[in-house]
C-alpha positions in Angstrom: 61.3 24.9 5.8 57.6 25.3 6.4 55.4 27.4 4.1 54.7 29.7 7.1 58.4 30.1 7.7 58.8 31.1 4.1 56.1 33.7 4.5 57.8 35.0 7.7 61.2 35.4 6.0 59.9 37.1 2.8 57.0 39.1 4.1 58.9 42.3 4.9 60.7 42.3 1.6 57.4 41.7 -0.2 55.7 44.6 1.4 58.6 46.9 0.3 57.9 46.0 -3.3 54.5 47.6 -3.3 52.8 45.4 -5.8 50.7 48.4 -6.8 52.8 51.5 -6.2 53.8 55.1 -7.2 52.2 57.6 -9.4 48.9 57.9 -11.2 48.7 56.5 -14.8 48.3 58.9 -17.6 46.8 58.6 -21.1 49.0 56.9 -23.7 49.1 57.3 -27.4 48.4 54.1 -29.2 51.1 52.9 -31.6 50.7 50.1 -34.0 53.3 48.2 -36.0 52.8 45.5 -38.6 55.8 43.8 -40.1 56.0 42.0 -43.4 56.1 38.3 -43.2 59.5 37.0 -42.3 61.0 33.9 -40.9 63.2 34.8 -37.9 63.1 31.4 -36.3 61.5 28.3 -37.9 59.2 26.5 -35.6 58.7 22.9 -36.7 55.1 21.8 -37.1 54.0 19.1 -34.7 53.6 15.7 -36.2 50.1 14.5 -36.9 50.8 11.4 -34.8 53.4 12.5 -32.2 55.2 10.2 -29.9 53.8 11.0 -26.5 55.9 10.4 -23.4 52.8 10.0 -21.2 49.6 8.1 -21.6 46.7 10.5 -22.3 45.5 12.3 -19.2 45.3 15.7 -17.6 48.5 17.5 -16.8 49.5 20.9 -15.5 52.2 23.3 -16.8 53.6 26.0 -14.5 56.1 28.8 -15.1 58.9 28.8 -12.5 59.4 32.5 -12.0 62.5 32.2 -9.8 64.3 30.1 -12.4 64.6 29.7 -16.2 62.2 26.8 -16.5 58.7 25.4 -16.6 57.3 22.4 -14.8 55.1 19.7 -16.3 53.1 18.2 -13.4 51.2 15.0 -13.2 48.9 15.6 -10.2 48.0 11.9 -10.0 51.5 11.3 -8.7 53.2 12.4 -5.5 56.7 13.7 -4.7 59.5 14.4 -7.2 58.1 11.8 -9.7 55.2 14.2 -10.4 57.3 17.0 -11.7 59.4 17.3 -14.9 61.4 20.6 -15.5 62.4 22.1 -18.8 64.6 25.1 -19.4 62.9 27.7 -21.5 64.3 31.1 -20.8 64.9 33.6 -17.9 62.1 34.4 -15.5 59.1 32.9 -17.3 55.6 34.5 -16.6 52.7 33.7 -18.9 52.1 30.3 -20.5 49.5 28.9 -23.0 48.8 25.6 -24.7 47.4 24.6 -28.1 46.6 21.0 -27.4 45.8 20.0 -31.0 49.3 20.7 -32.1 51.0 19.5 -28.8 52.6 23.0 -28.4 53.1 25.3 -25.5 54.3 28.9 -25.6 56.0 30.7 -22.7 56.6 34.4 -22.1 60.1 34.7 -20.7 62.1 37.8 -19.9 64.3 37.0 -23.0 61.7 36.0 -25.6 58.9 33.7 -26.5 59.8 30.0 -25.9 58.1 27.4 -28.1 57.8 24.0 -26.5 57.0 20.6 -28.1 54.8 18.9 -25.5 55.1 15.5 -27.3 58.8 15.3 -26.4 58.8 18.1 -23.8 61.6 20.0 -25.5 62.1 23.6 -26.3 62.0 24.1 -30.1 62.8 27.8 -30.2 63.4 31.0 -28.2 62.3 33.9 -30.3 63.4 37.5 -29.4 60.6 40.1 -29.0 60.2 43.0 -31.3 60.7 45.2 -28.2 63.5 43.4 -26.2 63.8 44.0 -22.5 66.4 46.6 -21.5 67.8 44.1 -19.0 67.2 40.5 -17.9 66.0 40.1 -14.3 63.5 38.4 -12.1 60.5 39.6 -10.0 57.2 41.3 -10.4 58.6 44.4 -12.0 61.1 42.8 -14.4 60.8 43.9 -18.1 60.1 41.3 -20.8 57.2 39.0 -21.5 54.2 39.1 -19.1 50.7 37.8 -19.9 50.3 35.5 -22.9 47.4 33.9 -24.8 47.1 31.5 -27.8 44.5 32.0 -30.5 41.8 29.3 -30.5 43.0 27.9 -33.8 46.7 27.9 -32.7 47.8 30.1 -35.5 48.9 33.0 -33.4 50.3 33.8 -29.9 49.8 37.1 -28.2 52.4 38.3 -25.7 52.3 41.4 -23.5 55.9 42.7 -23.5 56.8 45.4 -21.0 59.8 47.7 -21.2 59.0 49.6 -18.0 55.8 50.3 -16.0 54.4 52.7 -18.5 55.4 51.1 -21.8 54.0 47.8 -22.9 53.3 46.3 -26.3 51.0 43.4 -27.3 53.2 41.5 -29.8 51.7 39.0 -32.3 53.7 35.8 -33.0 52.8 33.9 -36.2 53.2 30.2 -35.5 53.6 29.1 -39.1 56.5 31.4 -39.9 58.0 31.3 -36.4 58.3 35.1 -36.2 56.7 38.1 -34.6 54.7 40.0 -37.2 53.2 43.0 -35.4 52.7 44.9 -32.2 50.5 47.6 -30.6 50.9 49.7 -27.6 48.5 48.7 -24.7 48.0 49.6 -21.0 50.4 49.4 -18.2 52.0 46.1 -17.0 49.4 43.5 -18.1 49.6 40.5 -15.8 47.3 38.6 -18.2 46.2 38.3 -21.8 42.9 36.6 -22.9 41.3 35.8 -26.2 37.8 35.5 -27.6 36.7 31.9 -27.9 35.9 32.6 -31.6 39.1 34.6 -32.2 37.4 38.0 -32.8 39.5 39.9 -30.2 42.4 39.6 -27.8 42.6 41.7 -24.6 45.3 42.7 -22.2 44.6 42.9 -18.4 46.4 46.1 -17.6 47.2 46.1 -13.9 48.7 49.5 -13.4 46.4 51.6 -15.7 43.1 50.2 -14.5 42.2 49.1 -18.0 41.4 46.2 -20.3 42.7 46.9 -23.8 40.8 45.1 -26.5 42.7 44.5 -29.7 41.4 43.5 -33.1 43.7 40.7 -34.2 43.4 41.7 -37.9 44.0 45.5 -37.7 45.7 45.7 -34.3 43.4 48.6 -33.4 43.5 48.9 -29.6 40.5 50.1 -27.5 41.0 50.6 -23.8 38.1 50.1 -21.3 38.6 51.4 -17.7 37.8 48.8 -15.0 37.9 50.5 -11.7 34.9 49.5 -9.5 36.5 51.2 -6.5 37.9 54.2 -8.4 41.5 55.0 -9.4 42.5 57.1 -6.4 46.1 56.4 -5.5 47.2 55.5 -9.0 50.0 53.0 -8.9 49.8 52.9 -5.1 46.2 51.7 -5.3 45.4 48.1 -4.4 42.0 48.1 -6.0 43.2 46.9 -9.4 42.6 44.1 -11.8 45.2 41.3 -12.2 43.9 38.3 -14.2 40.7 37.4 -16.1 38.6 34.5 -17.3 36.5 34.4 -20.4 33.0 32.9 -20.5 31.8 30.9 -23.5 29.9 33.9 -24.8 33.0 36.0 -24.8 32.3 38.0 -21.6 35.4 38.8 -19.6 35.3 38.1 -15.8 37.6 40.3 -13.7 37.7 39.7 -9.9 38.6 42.7 -7.8 39.5 42.6 -4.1 37.2 39.6 -3.3 34.4 42.2 -3.3 33.1 42.1 -6.8 33.6 40.3 -10.1 33.3 42.7 -13.1 31.7 41.2 -16.2 32.9 43.1 -19.2 31.5 43.0 -22.7 34.7 43.6 -24.7 32.9 44.6 -27.8 30.8 47.4 -26.3 32.8 48.2 -23.1 29.7 47.9 -21.0 30.0 46.0 -17.7 28.1 44.8 -14.7 29.2 43.4 -11.4 28.7 40.1 -9.4 29.0 40.4 -5.6 31.7 38.4 -3.9 32.3 37.7 -0.2 35.9 36.5 -0.5 37.2 39.8 1.0 40.8 39.0 -0.2 43.0 40.8 -2.7 42.3 39.0 -5.9 44.9 37.6 -8.3 44.5 34.6 -10.5 41.2 33.3 -11.8 39.9 30.5 -14.0 36.6 28.9 -15.0 35.7 25.3 -13.9 32.5 24.6 -15.7 30.0 27.2 -14.4 32.2 28.1 -11.4 34.7 30.9 -11.2 37.8 30.0 -9.2 39.7 33.0 -7.8 42.9 33.3 -5.7 42.7 35.7 -2.8 46.1 36.8 -1.6 45.0 38.4 1.7 44.6 41.7 3.4 45.5 44.6 1.0 43.7 47.8 0.4 39.9 47.6 1.1 40.1 43.8 1.5 41.0 42.7 5.0 40.5 38.9 4.8 43.0 36.1 4.7 44.5 34.2 1.7 41.8 32.0 0.2 40.3 30.4 -2.8 36.8 31.5 -3.9 34.5 29.2 -5.8 31.7 31.3 -7.2 28.7 29.7 -9.0 28.0 32.1 -11.8 24.5 30.9 -12.3 23.3 31.2 -8.7 25.7 33.6 -7.1 26.5 31.0 -4.4 30.1 31.4 -3.2 32.2 29.0 -1.1 35.6 30.0 0.4 38.5 27.7 1.0 41.3 29.1 3.3 44.9 28.9 2.1 48.0 29.1 4.3 49.8 31.7 2.4 49.2 34.0 -0.7 49.2 32.1 -4.0 49.1 33.5 -7.5 47.1 31.7 -10.1 44.7 28.7 -10.4 43.7 26.1 -12.9 41.0 23.4 -12.9 42.0 19.7 -13.0 40.1 16.5 -12.9 41.5 13.2 -11.5 40.9 9.7 -13.0 37.7 9.3 -11.0 36.2 12.6 -12.3 36.8 14.5 -9.0 37.3 18.1 -9.7 40.2 20.0 -8.1 41.7 23.5 -8.2 45.5 23.6 -8.7 46.7 26.8 -7.0 50.2 28.0 -7.9 52.2 29.2 -4.9 54.4 31.7 -6.7 52.8 34.9 -5.5 54.3 37.9 -7.3 55.0 39.7 -4.0 57.3 36.8 -3.0 55.0 35.9 -0.1 54.0 32.5 -1.4 55.8 29.1 -1.5 57.6 26.7 -3.9 54.7 24.5 -4.8 51.1 23.8 -5.9 48.2 23.5 -3.5 45.5 21.2 -4.7 42.0 21.9 -3.4 39.2 19.4 -4.0 36.2 21.4 -5.0 33.4 19.3 -3.4 34.8 19.4 0.2 37.9 21.7 0.1 40.3 18.8 1.1 43.8 20.0 0.4 47.2 18.5 -0.4 50.5 20.1 -1.3 53.1 19.3 -4.0 56.5 20.9 -3.7 57.6 22.4 -7.1 61.0 24.1 -6.8 61.4 27.4 -8.7 58.3 29.2 -7.5 55.4 28.2 -9.8 53.7 31.5 -10.8 51.2 30.8 -13.7 49.6 27.4 -14.0 47.5 26.0 -16.8 46.0 22.6 -17.4 45.9 20.5 -20.5 45.2 17.0 -21.8 47.9 15.2 -23.8 47.0 13.6 -27.1 
């Protein structure tokens, strides 16, 4: 079936989901929990000289949202030989890598999956402190959502939603293999990001128009409203944040509607905006050097353009736009053996209007190629094997 046929079949159902629907958010009382050190599940430490199943090169990992797996993708190959699939847990969403320890961490509906990348095996599936009331699939399912790994690999931060209004940021201690604390954050964070120096972690709270900045030591949570087009409509508004990228200086970049990119100082809460001409409802975003790659999902709210990929030069403000056939969800940068830079755009749009695969866009000329990846790849990240 063609990707356009998939869009035609799923579009009506996707519109009924209202990816941003219902009532206005209200203020929440912050609640913090720190647990004594405990070993719920032991996570073996990666060997200093692991056996690697691939020669060192750049790979992609993608969560397969319509399944219970993740895919390891070698973009230098074509066809089924490019994709390995590993079962990790139901309806995976966020994924992060700590390359130095050959470890990946996956936020599933059931718990946090710990993956040994050297052998591509799941080492543990650790239940959350706040378990999902039911196990399901889809944009609104409870369980693990956005995820980030601390720069030193000692901790993993997972946004765990119980319902639209109730989400906790849970802290997983890698050494003990246990969750050690949590704090209440904003509504339904699609993404979690960390400071390059480890000074803070932040949730990107889609349904409450906030970025909640958390001190990793004290778990004190500070919300900052990000609403360049206002909050009118509440959950029914389309003008919301979804994902973020972090600059080397710690600034958080938040594309909104293909109209602006908000640059937030997470320590002070001050922000500025960078103009964008993408004019497409913004979802995933990632840095590729000094360029910001952003996935536009099409005409929603005050954006009336088509699905696209924006490539924004942060130094000059120059922006180039690559059209995409259907809405995608997230993006990661990847370089081939010759040094050519590509964007890997995951087809698993949360409104079920995407496709089962990855679209590769060469950044210098926007040449595209597609790689089928069954299971609906939702969040994609790149890494280099050791």
